C-alpha positions in Angstrom: 53.6 33.1 58.6 52.5 29.6 57.4 49.5 29.9 59.7 48.4 33.0 57.9 49.2 31.8 54.4 47.5 28.3 54.7 43.9 29.7 55.1 44.5 32.3 52.3 45.8 29.6 50.0 42.8 27.3 50.8 40.4 30.2 50.2 42.0 31.0 46.8 41.8 27.3 45.7 38.2 27.1 46.8 37.3 30.2 44.8 39.1 28.9 41.8 37.4 25.5 42.0 33.9 26.9 42.5 33.2 27.7 38.8 34.4 24.2 37.8 31.8 22.6 40.1 28.9 24.8 38.9 26.0 22.9 37.3 26.3 22.7 33.5 23.1 22.9 31.6 21.7 19.6 30.1 22.1 19.2 26.4 18.9 19.6 24.5 17.4 16.2 23.6 17.5 15.0 20.0 14.2 15.5 18.2 12.1 12.3 18.1 12.5 10.4 14.8 9.7 10.5 12.3 7.8 7.2 13.1 6.0 7.3 9.8 9.1 6.8 7.7 9.6 3.2 6.7 12.8 1.9 8.2 13.5 -1.3 6.3 11.8 -3.4 3.8 11.4 -7.2 3.9 10.2 -9.6 1.2 6.7 -11.1 1.4 4.8 -13.8 -0.3 1.0 -14.0 -0.6 -1.5 -16.4 -2.3 -5.1 -16.1 -3.1 -7.8 -16.1 -5.7 -8.2 -13.5 -8.5 -11.2 -11.3 -8.2 -10.5 -8.9 -11.1 -7.6 -7.6 -13.2 -6.9 -4.8 -15.7 -3.4 -5.6 -16.9 -1.8 -4.2 -20.1 1.6 -5.1 -21.5 4.1 -2.3 -21.3 7.3 -3.9 -22.4 8.5 -6.9 -24.3 5.7 -7.2 -26.8 8.1 -7.1 -29.8 10.3 -10.1 -28.7 9.7 -13.8 -28.9 10.8 -14.5 -25.3 8.5 -13.9 -22.3 11.4 -13.1 -19.9 11.3 -9.4 -20.7 7.6 -9.0 -20.6 6.3 -6.4 -18.1 2.8 -5.4 -17.2 1.0 -2.4 -15.6 -2.5 -2.0 -14.2 -4.5 -3.0 -11.2 -5.1 -6.4 -9.7 -7.7 -7.3 -7.1 -7.0 -10.5 -5.2 -8.7 -12.3 -2.3 -5.6 -13.1 -0.3 -5.9 -16.3 1.7 -2.4 -16.6 3.0 0.4 -14.1 3.5 3.6 -13.9 5.5 5.5 -11.2 7.3 2.3 -9.3 8.4 1.2 -8.7 4.8 -2.5 -7.9 4.7 -5.0 -10.6 3.8 -8.6 -10.5 2.6 -9.6 -8.6 -0.6 -6.6 -6.4 -1.6 -6.1 -4.2 -4.6 -2.5 -3.9 -6.0 -1.2 -1.4 -8.5 1.4 -2.8 -10.8 3.9 -0.6 -12.6 6.1 -2.4 -15.1 6.2 -5.7 -13.2 6.8 -9.3 -14.1 3.7 -11.4 -14.7 3.6 -15.1 -15.5 0.4 -16.6 -16.9 -0.6 -20.2 -16.5 -3.5 -19.8 -18.9 -3.9 -17.5 -21.9 -6.2 -15.0 -20.1 -6.6 -15.0 -16.3 -10.2 -15.0 -15.1 -11.9 -14.6 -11.8 -11.3 -17.6 -9.5 -7.8 -18.4 -10.8 -5.0 -18.9 -8.3 -2.5 -16.0 -7.8 0.9 -15.9 -6.2 2.4 -12.5 -5.3 5.9 -11.6 -4.3 7.1 -8.2 -3.3 8.5 -5.9 -0.6 6.8 -4.7 2.6 7.8 -1.7 4.8 8.5 -3.2 8.2 7.9 -0.1 10.3 5.8 3.0 9.5 2.3 4.4 9.7 1.2 3.1 6.3 2.4 -0.4 5.4 3.9 0.2 2.0 3.6 -2.7 -0.4 5.5 -3.0 -3.6 4.6 -6.1 -5.7 7.2 -7.0 -8.3 6.2 -10.5 -9.4 2.9 -12.2 -10.0 2.1 -15.8 -11.1 -1.3 -16.9 -12.4 -2.5 -20.5 -12.4 -5.8 -22.0 -13.5 -8.4 -22.8 -10.8 -8.5 -26.3 -9.7 
């Protein structure tokens, strides 16, 4: 009797185990991340010479201190040196309520300019956000 039951038991176990060994479908891969979305921002510093500027004061005109003064407009600078892969050459920056420090009363072409801001580390378009500018007279 055990000779007859042993093959029957083995056959039943093999049939029961067959679905467990069946190939399971692979999970669908995750969609590729959008490579044009900036992933992180880093600070950058740049220096150069002023080409042109159209800045207007947007805040702080009514106070005696210059710490709360903010300016908006466009600024074109011939960037000579920049760090963290910030672009160099002639660059145009758009300011929106940013800090500006003037070395002379009215900046003119040829004055030295220092820029500080944030740069998108990864992404299709390098996003620049300038938040502080310092003008000094030409040497």
